[in-house]
C-alpha positions in Angstrom: 146.3 -88.9 14.0 150.6 -88.2 12.8 150.6 -85.3 15.0 148.9 -87.5 17.9 151.8 -90.5 17.8 154.3 -87.8 17.8 153.0 -86.2 21.2 152.8 -89.2 22.5 155.8 -90.8 21.6 157.4 -87.3 23.0 155.9 -88.1 26.5 156.3 -91.2 27.5 160.3 -90.2 26.5 160.6 -86.9 28.8 158.6 -89.3 30.9 160.9 -91.9 31.2 163.6 -89.7 32.3 164.9 -89.6 36.0 164.9 -86.6 38.4 161.8 -85.5 36.1 159.4 -84.9 38.1 161.2 -83.8 41.5 160.1 -81.3 43.1 162.2 -78.4 41.2 161.3 -76.4 39.1 162.4 -77.4 36.2 161.1 -78.4 32.0 162.1 -80.1 29.5 161.3 -81.3 25.8 161.6 -83.2 23.5 165.5 -82.8 23.7 166.7 -83.2 27.3 170.3 -82.0 26.2 170.2 -79.4 23.9 167.9 -76.5 21.6 165.2 -79.2 20.2 164.9 -79.2 16.4 161.8 -79.1 14.3 162.0 -78.6 10.4 158.1 -79.1 8.8 157.7 -78.0 5.5 155.0 -75.3 5.0 150.8 -76.0 5.5 151.7 -78.7 8.5 151.1 -78.9 11.7 154.0 -79.4 14.6 153.9 -80.4 18.3 155.8 -79.1 20.2 156.8 -82.2 23.1 156.9 -80.2 26.8 156.7 -81.3 30.6 157.6 -79.6 33.8 157.4 -80.1 37.1 157.4 -77.7 40.5 157.7 -77.8 43.6 155.2 -79.5 46.5 152.4 -77.5 48.1 152.2 -75.2 45.2 149.9 -73.9 43.4 150.4 -73.3 39.3 148.9 -70.2 37.2 149.5 -69.0 34.2 151.1 -70.6 31.5 152.3 -69.2 28.3 154.9 -69.9 24.8 156.0 -66.8 22.8 158.7 -66.4 20.7 161.5 -63.6 21.4 160.8 -60.5 19.6 163.7 -58.6 17.5 166.7 -58.3 19.4 165.9 -60.5 22.3 168.6 -63.0 24.3 167.0 -66.7 22.7 168.0 -68.0 26.2 163.8 -67.4 27.7 165.8 -65.0 29.7 163.2 -62.5 27.8 160.0 -62.6 26.7 158.5 -61.3 22.7 155.6 -62.2 21.1 153.3 -65.0 23.3 152.3 -67.6 21.2 149.7 -69.3 23.6 148.5 -67.6 26.8 146.3 -69.4 29.8 144.8 -66.7 30.7 143.5 -65.8 26.7 145.6 -63.0 26.0 147.6 -62.9 22.5 149.3 -60.2 21.6 150.4 -61.8 18.8 147.0 -62.2 16.2 148.4 -64.1 13.8 148.8 -67.6 16.1 144.8 -67.0 16.6 142.8 -70.4 16.3 146.3 -72.1 14.6 147.1 -73.7 17.9 146.1 -76.5 20.8 147.5 -76.2 23.9 147.3 -80.2 26.1 146.8 -78.8 29.7 146.8 -82.2 31.5 148.3 -82.9 34.9 152.3 -81.8 33.8 151.6 -81.6 30.4 153.2 -78.7 28.1 152.3 -79.8 24.6 151.7 -77.3 22.0 150.4 -78.0 18.7 150.7 -75.4 15.6 148.5 -76.0 13.1 149.1 -74.7 9.2 152.6 -72.7 9.4 154.8 -70.4 7.1 158.1 -69.2 7.0 157.0 -66.2 9.9 157.1 -68.6 11.9 160.0 -69.8 12.1 162.7 -68.6 15.5 163.2 -70.3 19.1 159.9 -71.3 21.5 160.1 -71.8 25.0 157.6 -73.1 27.9 156.3 -70.4 30.8 154.5 -71.1 33.8 154.4 -69.0 37.4 153.5 -70.6 40.8 153.1 -69.7 44.9 153.2 -71.2 47.3 150.3 -70.0 50.0 150.6 -66.4 50.7 153.5 -65.2 48.6 153.5 -64.0 45.8 153.8 -65.9 42.4 157.5 -66.9 40.4 157.8 -67.4 37.2 160.1 -70.0 35.7 161.4 -70.3 31.6 162.2 -73.5 30.3 165.9 -73.1 28.8 167.1 -74.2 25.4 163.3 -74.4 23.6 162.6 -75.4 20.5 163.4 -73.9 17.3 161.5 -74.5 14.2 162.4 -74.2 10.9 160.6 -74.4 8.2 161.6 -76.0 5.2 163.0 -74.0 1.9 162.2 -75.5 -0.9 164.6 -74.6 -3.9 163.8 -76.6 -7.6 167.2 -76.8 -9.9 167.1 -77.9 -13.7 169.8 -80.0 -14.5 170.8 -78.1 -18.2 172.6 -75.3 -18.6 172.1 -74.0 -21.4 169.0 -73.4 -24.1 166.4 -76.0 -23.7 165.1 -76.6 -28.0 162.6 -78.4 -29.1 163.2 -82.7 -28.6 165.9 -82.4 -25.6 165.4 -84.1 -22.2 166.2 -82.6 -18.8 165.3 -83.2 -15.3 163.6 -81.0 -13.0 165.2 -81.2 -9.5 163.5 -80.0 -6.2 166.5 -80.4 -3.0 164.4 -79.2 0.7 166.8 -77.9 3.6 164.7 -80.4 6.0 165.4 -84.0 5.7 162.4 -85.0 6.2 161.5 -88.3 6.6 159.2 -90.0 3.5 159.8 -86.9 1.4 157.0 -86.7 -1.2 157.5 -84.2 -3.4 154.2 -82.0 -5.9 155.3 -81.2 -9.3 152.8 -77.6 -10.8 153.0 -76.2 -13.7 151.8 -72.8 -14.5 150.4 -73.8 -10.7 147.8 -76.4 -11.4 149.6 -80.3 -10.9 150.6 -82.2 -13.3 148.5 -84.7 -14.6 149.7 -88.3 -13.3 152.3 -87.1 -11.3 151.1 -86.9 -7.5 154.5 -88.3 -6.1 158.5 -88.5 -5.9 159.8 -89.6 -3.5 164.0 -88.5 -5.3 162.8 -84.8 -6.2 163.2 -85.8 -9.5 161.3 -85.4 -12.4 162.1 -85.7 -15.5 160.8 -84.5 -18.8 161.1 -85.2 -22.9 161.2 -84.6 -25.5 160.2 -81.6 -25.3 157.5 -80.1 -27.0 156.7 -76.4 -27.0 153.9 -77.0 -25.1 156.5 -78.0 -22.3 156.7 -74.5 -21.9 155.8 -73.0 -18.6 156.7 -71.8 -15.0 156.8 -75.1 -13.4 156.8 -75.8 -9.2 157.3 -78.6 -6.4 156.2 -78.4 -3.6 156.0 -79.9 -0.3 153.6 -80.6 1.9 152.0 -77.3 1.6 154.8 -75.7 0.8 155.8 -74.1 -2.7 159.0 -73.7 -4.2 160.0 -71.0 -6.0 158.7 -71.4 -9.7 161.2 -71.5 -12.8 160.9 -70.9 -16.1 161.3 -73.5 -19.3 161.5 -72.2 -22.3 161.2 -74.3 -24.9 163.1 -72.8 -28.4 161.6 -73.5 -32.2 161.9 -73.2 -35.4 159.3 -70.8 -36.7 156.0 -73.4 -37.4 152.4 -72.6 -38.4 153.2 -69.9 -40.5 150.8 -68.2 -43.0 150.2 -64.6 -44.2 147.6 -61.4 -43.7 146.3 -59.6 -45.9 145.0 -56.1 -45.6 142.8 -54.9 -46.9 141.9 -58.0 -49.0 142.6 -60.7 -51.6 140.6 -58.6 -54.4 141.2 -55.4 -54.1 140.9 -52.7 -56.9 143.9 -51.1 -59.7 145.3 -48.8 -57.9 144.9 -48.7 -54.0 147.4 -49.9 -51.4 147.9 -53.6 -49.7 150.3 -54.8 -46.9 150.8 -58.1 -46.6 152.3 -59.9 -43.4 153.8 -62.7 -42.5 153.3 -64.1 -39.6 153.8 -67.1 -37.7 155.0 -69.0 -33.8 158.2 -69.0 -33.1 161.0 -69.2 -30.9 163.3 -66.8 -30.5 161.0 -64.6 -32.2 161.7 -64.9 -36.3 164.4 -61.8 -37.0 163.9 -63.4 -40.5 161.2 -62.1 -43.6 161.6 -63.1 -46.9 158.3 -62.4 -49.7 157.7 -64.1 -53.0 155.9 -64.3 -55.8 155.3 -67.9 -57.9 155.7 -67.0 -61.6 155.6 -71.6 -62.3 155.4 -74.3 -60.7 158.6 -74.9 -59.5 160.3 -71.3 -59.4 159.9 -67.3 -58.1 160.7 -64.5 -58.2 162.4 -62.6 -54.9 160.6 -59.3 -53.8 162.5 -58.0 -50.6 162.8 -58.2 -47.0 160.8 -57.8 -43.7 157.4 -59.0 -41.4 155.7 -56.4 -43.9 155.3 -55.8 -48.0 153.0 -52.7 -48.6 152.0 -52.2 -52.3 151.4 -48.3 -53.0 149.9 -48.7 -56.1 148.6 -52.5 -56.7 148.6 -52.7 -60.2 146.9 -55.6 -62.8 150.7 -56.8 -63.5 150.4 -57.6 -59.9 147.9 -60.1 -59.4 149.3 -64.0 -58.8 150.4 -65.9 -55.5 152.0 -64.7 -52.7 153.8 -66.3 -49.6 156.4 -65.6 -47.3 159.6 -67.7 -45.9 160.2 -66.5 -41.2 163.6 -68.0 -40.2 165.4 -67.2 -37.0 168.3 -69.3 -35.4 166.8 -73.0 -35.7 165.4 -73.4 -38.7 163.0 -71.4 -40.7 160.0 -72.2 -42.7 157.4 -71.1 -45.6 153.4 -70.1 -45.5 150.9 -71.6 -48.0 150.3 -69.1 -50.4 147.9 -66.7 -51.1 146.3 -65.2 -54.6 145.5 -61.6 -55.0 143.5 -60.8 -57.3 143.7 -56.9 -59.3 140.7 -55.8 -60.3 139.5 -52.0 -62.1 139.3 -49.6 -60.6 135.3 -48.5 -60.3 135.5 -45.0 -61.8 137.0 -46.5 -64.3 134.2 -49.2 -65.1 131.6 -46.7 -64.9 133.4 -44.2 -67.4 133.2 -47.8 -69.3 129.0 -49.0 -68.8 128.5 -45.1 -69.6 130.5 -45.3 -72.9 129.0 -48.7 -73.4 126.0 -47.2 -73.2 126.5 -44.1 -74.8 127.1 -46.5 -78.5 123.5 -48.7 -78.2 122.1 -45.9 -77.4 123.9 -43.9 -80.9 123.9 -47.4 -82.8 119.9 -47.7 -82.9 119.2 -44.6 -83.5 121.2 -44.4 -86.6 119.5 -48.1 -87.3 115.9 -46.3 -86.1 116.7 -43.7 -88.2 117.7 -45.7 -91.2 114.3 -47.6 -91.3 112.5 -45.2 -91.5 114.5 -43.7 -94.2 113.8 -47.3 -96.5 110.1 -46.6 -95.6 109.1 -43.8 -96.7 111.7 -45.2 -99.8 109.4 -48.0 -100.2 106.5 -45.9 -99.8 107.1 -43.7 -102.3 108.0 -46.3 -104.6 104.2 -47.9 -104.5 102.9 -44.8 -105.1 104.8 -44.1 -109.0 104.6 -47.6 -109.3 100.4 -46.9 -109.4 100.2 -43.7 -110.9 99.2 -43.7 -114.8 101.4 -44.3 -117.3 100.8 -42.3 -120.5 100.6 -43.7 -124.1 103.2 -44.3 -126.0 103.6 -44.2 -129.9 106.0 -46.8 -130.9 107.8 -46.2 -133.7 110.1 -48.6 -135.6 112.7 -47.2 -137.8 114.8 -48.8 -139.2 117.3 -46.0 -140.7 118.7 -43.7 -138.8 118.1 -41.1 -141.4 114.9 -42.1 -141.0 115.1 -41.1 -137.6 116.4 -37.6 -138.4 114.2 -36.9 -141.2 111.2 -37.2 -139.0 112.8 -34.7 -136.2 112.7 -32.8 -138.5 109.6 -32.4 -140.2 108.2 -31.8 -136.6 110.5 -28.9 -135.5 109.1 -25.9 -135.4 109.5 -22.2 -133.0 108.9 -23.0 -129.4 107.7 -19.9 -127.5 106.3 -21.4 -124.8 107.7 -24.5 -122.1 104.6 -25.9 -122.1 104.4 -26.3 -125.9 107.9 -28.4 -125.7 108.1 -31.1 -127.0 109.5 -34.3 -125.1 109.9 -38.0 -126.4 111.8 -40.4 -125.0 114.1 -43.4 -126.8 115.2 -46.5 -126.1 118.5 -47.6 -128.2 119.1 -51.8 -127.9 123.0 -52.3 -127.3 124.2 -52.7 -130.6 124.6 -56.7 -131.7 127.4 -58.7 -131.8 129.5 -60.3 -134.1 128.6 -63.3 -135.1 125.1 -62.2 -134.7 125.4 -60.3 -137.2 127.1 -62.8 -139.9 123.4 -64.4 -139.4 122.1 -62.0 -140.5 118.9 -61.3 -137.9 117.4 -58.0 -139.2 115.1 -58.3 -136.4 118.0 -57.7 -133.3 120.3 -55.4 -135.2 116.8 -52.6 -135.9 117.3 -49.8 -132.8 113.4 -49.8 -131.5 113.2 -46.4 -130.8 109.9 -44.6 -128.7 108.4 -41.6 -128.9 105.7 -39.7 -128.2 104.7 -36.7 -128.8 102.3 -34.5 -127.7 101.2 -30.7 -129.5 98.6 -28.2 -128.0 
């Protein structure tokens, strides 16, 4: 609709010029006395307004729009690449399907759709006509139409590094001063939400966050500017400790702690700490990684790291390491424990069996008949020895031996002697005499 309006206005302007349709060879573009200049955005459509005239009794033949090629002259005296040809011959295939020719009466207007940077250049109209029985003559309209495709440029109003919480402005400019220019804005190739068009080409951003980092570009029509990178810098964040192979490790194993974080620029220094108290810690060393070549039981505890760059620092959350005894040692200890239990069981069983045998033997002895003992009471030691002397005789056979059992009571106490208790003072002697 916009192109049709421009076309009608251009034709009315051309037709109002005096002598335009005179009986002469002539071609008129939009600007009569100078080269017509058109600046358009990429992807848009442009209209080359044009009318022509020729002498009476002349038959018009082929009509051509062309653009000079390479080093050819820009005055139209030398033909170049054909943009449109009424005979259907177009030697520049990149224009195929993108042209519309308004061939009505003396109208020679051409519409070129979806223009690109490669379309920039000067365009001319040429027609051929002849009178009866004469060779055709060609005429090219001088001056022509100069087409320029808008070049967009995007700049950032900040010269130094952009930091978190800063405010910046993106400025988009065009080589063409098109009326009612509305710029479009893109981040990483996608339209920015809530931004349909910015008239003055200024797009403010801020306060910035790491999420604003990306590639920004502006657009006009279907034209796009060269992207620029907005690099938002910030101090380390999301600092965490990664352990390999596991927080629970066997004594003597190799273990590596890695300090991970997000920062722009990347963290320059890393410091490792071991928690020794509620508010105290022990500094272990520097570097992104901290390695235990042979971890020991004393290494169990809480560990954390600190990541730092030029903009600040942040500590990680604490990670607990648990060092366990080696599996081999546990097996050895278990074997010794099992051996001790087996040995103790054998000893207890042995003692139990021995006691069982002793109890059985005692029971058999208690049931065996005891020979009758003849009790002899001797009140004086002289009587005891006299009795032994009388019974003594030579013994030649062991079987003729006599056995005697003497039971002597403990001597009476001094108090009891004073009480003259004769019964408690005597010694009781039991003897058994066995004779053949």
